[in-house]
Structure formats: structure tokens, C-alpha cells
C-alpha positions in Angstrom: 247.8 -223.2 83.9 245.2 -224.2 81.1 241.6 -224.4 81.9 241.7 -228.4 81.4 244.7 -228.8 83.7 243.0 -226.5 86.2 240.0 -228.5 86.2 241.8 -231.7 86.8 244.0 -230.1 89.5 240.5 -228.8 91.5 238.8 -232.3 91.1 238.3 -233.6 94.7 240.0 -236.7 95.3 238.1 -237.8 98.6 235.0 -236.9 100.2 236.5 -234.3 102.6 237.5 -232.3 99.5 233.9 -231.7 98.3 232.8 -228.2 98.4 229.1 -227.7 99.5 228.0 -231.3 100.0 228.6 -231.7 103.8 224.9 -233.2 104.3 225.7 -235.6 101.1 229.2 -236.8 102.7 227.6 -237.4 106.3 224.8 -239.5 104.4 227.5 -241.6 102.4 229.6 -242.1 105.4 227.0 -243.2 107.8 225.7 -245.7 105.1 229.3 -247.4 104.0 230.6 -247.2 107.7 227.6 -249.0 109.0 228.2 -251.6 106.8 225.2 -251.4 104.7 226.5 -251.7 101.3 223.9 -251.2 98.5 224.2 -253.0 95.4 223.1 -250.1 93.4 223.5 -246.4 93.7 222.3 -243.5 91.7 223.9 -239.8 91.8 221.4 -237.3 90.3 222.1 -233.4 89.5 223.0 -231.2 86.9 225.9 -231.3 84.3 229.3 -230.7 86.0 227.6 -231.1 89.5 230.3 -233.7 90.7 228.5 -237.0 90.2 231.3 -238.8 88.3 233.8 -237.4 90.5 232.1 -238.6 93.7 231.1 -242.1 91.8 235.0 -242.7 91.6 235.6 -241.5 95.0 232.9 -244.1 96.4 234.6 -246.7 94.1 238.1 -246.5 95.2 236.7 -246.1 98.9 235.4 -249.2 98.7 238.4 -251.2 97.7 240.2 -249.5 100.6 240.8 -251.8 103.4 243.7 -249.5 105.0 241.7 -246.2 106.2 239.1 -246.6 108.8 237.2 -243.1 107.7 235.3 -244.1 104.7 236.0 -241.8 101.5 239.5 -241.0 102.8 241.5 -243.6 101.0 245.3 -244.0 101.6 248.3 -243.3 99.4 248.7 -246.8 98.4 245.4 -247.1 97.3 245.4 -244.0 95.4 248.8 -245.1 93.7 247.1 -248.4 92.5 243.6 -246.9 91.7 244.0 -247.9 88.1 244.2 -251.7 89.0 241.3 -252.2 90.8 238.1 -254.1 89.5 236.3 -250.7 88.5 234.7 -250.3 85.0 233.4 -246.8 84.0 231.0 -246.9 80.8 230.0 -243.6 79.2 226.0 -244.7 78.3 225.8 -241.8 75.8 228.3 -243.9 73.7 227.5 -247.5 74.8 224.0 -247.9 75.4 222.8 -250.5 73.6 221.7 -254.2 75.5 224.0 -256.4 73.8 226.9 -253.8 74.9 225.8 -253.7 78.3 225.8 -257.5 78.4 229.2 -257.7 77.3 230.3 -254.8 79.8 229.1 -256.9 82.5 229.4 -260.4 81.4 231.4 -261.2 84.8 229.0 -259.7 87.5 228.6 -262.6 89.2 232.4 -263.4 89.3 234.5 -262.7 92.2 236.6 -259.4 92.0 239.9 -259.2 90.2 242.7 -260.2 92.8 243.4 -257.3 95.1 239.8 -255.9 94.9 237.4 -256.1 97.4 234.5 -255.4 94.8 233.9 -255.4 91.3 232.1 -252.0 90.5 230.4 -250.9 87.5 229.9 -247.0 87.1 227.4 -245.7 84.1 227.6 -242.2 83.4 224.8 -240.4 81.6 222.6 -243.5 82.5 219.5 -241.9 81.3 220.5 -242.5 77.7 220.4 -246.4 78.1 218.0 -247.9 76.3 214.9 -249.3 78.0 216.2 -252.8 77.4 219.7 -252.1 79.0 218.1 -250.7 82.0 215.9 -253.7 82.2 219.0 -255.8 82.2 220.7 -253.7 84.9 217.6 -254.1 87.0 218.1 -257.9 86.6 221.7 -257.7 87.2 221.3 -255.7 90.4 218.7 -258.4 91.7 221.1 -261.3 90.9 224.6 -259.9 91.7 226.6 -261.2 94.5 227.6 -259.0 97.7 230.9 -258.4 96.0 229.1 -256.7 92.9 227.9 -253.0 93.1 226.5 -250.6 90.5 226.6 -246.9 90.4 224.6 -244.8 88.0 225.0 -241.2 87.1 222.1 -239.2 85.5 220.7 -235.6 84.9 217.6 -237.0 84.2 216.3 -239.3 86.9 212.8 -239.2 85.4 214.3 -241.1 82.2 215.3 -244.0 84.4 212.9 -246.7 84.5 210.8 -246.5 87.8 211.7 -250.3 88.9 215.1 -249.4 88.5 215.2 -246.1 90.6 213.5 -248.1 93.3 216.3 -250.6 93.3 219.0 -247.6 93.6 220.2 -245.8 96.9 219.7 -242.3 95.1 221.7 -239.3 96.3 221.1 -235.7 94.6 224.2 -233.7 94.3 223.6 -230.4 95.6 224.3 -226.7 93.8 226.6 -224.5 95.4 225.3 -221.7 97.8 227.2 -218.4 98.1 229.5 -219.5 100.8 230.7 -222.5 99.0 231.2 -220.7 95.7 233.5 -218.1 97.5 235.7 -221.2 98.9 235.7 -223.0 95.4 236.9 -219.4 94.0 239.5 -219.1 96.4 240.8 -222.3 96.4 241.1 -222.2 92.6 243.1 -218.8 92.9 245.6 -220.4 95.3 245.9 -222.9 93.0 247.2 -220.8 90.0 249.0 -218.6 92.6 246.9 -215.5 91.7 246.4 -212.6 93.9 243.2 -211.4 91.9 240.2 -210.0 94.1 237.9 -213.2 94.3 234.5 -211.2 94.9 234.3 -210.3 91.0 235.0 -214.1 90.0 232.2 -215.2 92.1 229.7 -212.8 90.7 230.4 -213.7 87.3 230.2 -217.4 88.1 226.9 -217.1 89.8 225.9 -214.9 86.9 226.5 -218.0 84.8 225.0 -220.5 87.4 228.4 -222.6 87.8 227.3 -224.6 90.6 229.7 -227.5 90.7 230.3 -228.5 94.4 233.8 -229.5 93.5 
């Protein structure tokens, strides 16, 4: 199994699959199960820390009406995940205000049929221009309750203060030793390897590989 294939196979599909992020999962579930749906969320943390993965899980979970446990959507919603009104933008490539205006021009409309929410995910959000960030601030103020924005960033300080205040912010945790062991053992089982995990754990810790899932 190649590294890229293994990475895809190891990627968490629901909140329960996240390793080393129990407190984050509790916070997310408490917020959404209480019915307090934020118009804007921001996930912060280092590169490879799981921000985009969690954003995708949240976006799909917001669409699912079949499972009572938030973040553990049903097989039907997973099968049809690409049909939901979820738009993902890499702000490292699309960052100008004109481009963001075009991406979000339907933000006031009701979601597409079959979707509960229209959700916009912006990866590398700190690379958005100031004009684009100010546009997102306005959109999060004016959007209907069926529209939500999720920003992912490695540089929270580069997000303008007013937009940061608008977002419900969550920090992705780094893996501790026990969580790193769990992740390594899970990967070895995935590739059917009988390798001793201890040596691999030490090498990962030396390289500071601390993705939570």
C-alpha cells in the first residue's frame, strides 16, 4: 500500500475516529447537539493537524438527519456525501475578493434540494486577502441560518481580528505519546504488518508527526 493510499485509508470519517482529540469532540458535540449552530467556525493548528478532515466531518454531519449522535452520520449520507451543498475552497489558490464573491454568490439562497445547510469551507484561510476576509465578515453577519462558513488556518494571527471574533474557534490538539502509539498501531493493522510499533513511534516523535487522525 502506497503512502498516499495509506493516508486516505487512515483519514477519519467521523468524530469517533479522531485520535487524541476527545476534548475537542466533546466540545463540538455539545455545541451542535444543543442546537447552537454557529454561522462561522475556525479550526486552527499546525499543518497536517486534521483541520480539513474535521471540517469535512462537521459539514457532512450537519446534513445528516438520520443519526442522533452528531458527527457519526449514517451510511446513506456517506454514500451521497458529494451531492450535498458543501463548497470547499483552497485559499492558497483562490484568494482575491472577486473570486470569493463568485464562490459565495448564493450564500443567501436556500440550500440545494436534499441539503439542510449550504456550507463553505476555506482551507489556508490566512492567505485570503484583507478585502476577501472583510467580505467573509459581512457574509457571516448577513447569512441566513441555513448557511455556515468554516475557516481552516495554520496562522490564526493573520485572520483579521473582526473575523476571528465572528468565528467559534477550535484548536486542533497535538498528539501525546499514548495517542501516537494508537495511531501507529492502527496504521500497522491497516497494512497487516507485524512490525514492532515502538521504534516507529520514536521516529515519528523525533520528526514531530502530531496529526490527531
